[in-house]
Each structure stands twice: as structure tokens, then as C-alpha cells.
C-alpha positions as CSV (number, residue, x, y, z in Angstrom):
1,X,0.0,0.0,0.0
2,X,1.4,3.4,-1.0
3,X,1.7,6.2,1.5
4,X,-0.5,9.3,1.3
5,X,0.7,12.2,-0.7
6,X,2.7,14.7,1.3
7,X,2.9,18.4,0.2
8,X,5.6,20.8,1.4
9,X,5.5,24.5,0.3
10,X,8.2,27.1,0.7
11,X,7.3,30.8,0.4
12,X,4.8,30.3,-2.4
13,X,7.7,29.7,-4.7
14,X,8.5,26.0,-4.3
15,X,6.3,22.9,-3.7
16,X,7.6,19.4,-3.1
17,X,5.1,16.6,-3.6
18,X,6.1,13.2,-2.1
19,X,4.5,9.8,-2.7
20,X,2.6,10.7,-5.8
21,X,1.3,8.1,-8.3
22,X,1.0,9.9,-11.6
23,X,1.7,13.3,-13.2
24,X,-1.4,14.0,-15.2
25,X,-0.9,17.5,-16.7
26,X,1.6,20.3,-16.7
27,X,1.7,23.8,-18.1
28,X,3.2,27.1,-17.0
29,X,-0.1,27.8,-15.1
30,X,-1.2,24.4,-13.9
31,X,0.3,21.1,-12.6
32,X,-2.1,18.2,-11.9
33,X,-0.7,15.2,-9.9
34,X,-3.1,12.4,-9.0
35,X,-6.1,14.4,-7.4
36,X,-3.9,17.4,-6.6
37,X,-4.2,20.6,-8.6
38,X,-1.5,23.3,-8.3
39,X,-2.1,26.7,-10.0
40,X,0.2,29.6,-10.4
41,X,2.5,31.4,-12.8
42,X,5.7,30.2,-14.5
43,X,5.5,26.7,-12.9
44,X,8.3,24.4,-13.8
45,X,9.4,21.0,-12.6
46,X,13.0,21.2,-11.3
47,X,13.3,17.7,-10.0
48,X,11.3,14.5,-10.6
49,X,11.7,10.8,-9.7
50,X,9.3,8.0,-8.9
51,X,8.5,9.4,-5.4
52,X,9.1,13.2,-5.5
53,X,8.3,16.1,-7.7
54,X,9.8,19.6,-7.0
55,X,7.9,22.5,-8.6
56,X,9.2,26.0,-8.8
57,X,7.2,29.2,-9.7
58,X,4.7,31.6,-8.2
59,X,2.1,29.2,-6.6
60,X,-1.3,30.7,-6.0
61,X,-3.5,27.7,-5.2
62,X,-3.0,24.1,-4.1
63,X,-6.3,22.2,-4.2
64,X,-7.3,18.6,-3.7
65,X,-9.9,17.5,-6.2
66,X,-12.4,14.9,-5.1
67,X,-12.7,12.0,-7.5
68,X,-15.9,12.2,-9.6
69,X,-18.0,9.1,-10.0
70,X,-19.9,8.7,-13.2
């Protein structure tokens, strides 16, 4: 069983996400990881491996999206 996602944020400029499963979408304004949505400006992935993603940029919102059932 995989551990829960852990999010660490530093001064609205750096976010580290641990224990993620899948990177779903990335642009300069949005990063979607599993059910996690990160919005901001000039977002860039600086480091990525199987367990950690480090995102730099001006972060404005970190939001957990509930899974939608059809």
C-alpha cells in the first residue's frame, strides 16, 4: 500500500510533492498530480523521480480535487 501524498510548500515559490502516483498534466499555469491541482504562474518541474516532484514558480492555489464518480 502506497503512503499518502505529502505536500511541502516554501514561500509560495517552491512545492515538493512526495508519494505521488501519476503526473497527469503540466503547463506554465497548472500542474495536476493524482487528485492534486497546483495553480500559479511560470510553474516548472525542477526535479522528478518515482517518489518526488519539485515544482518552482509563483504558486497561487493548491487544491485537492475529489474523485468524480460517473
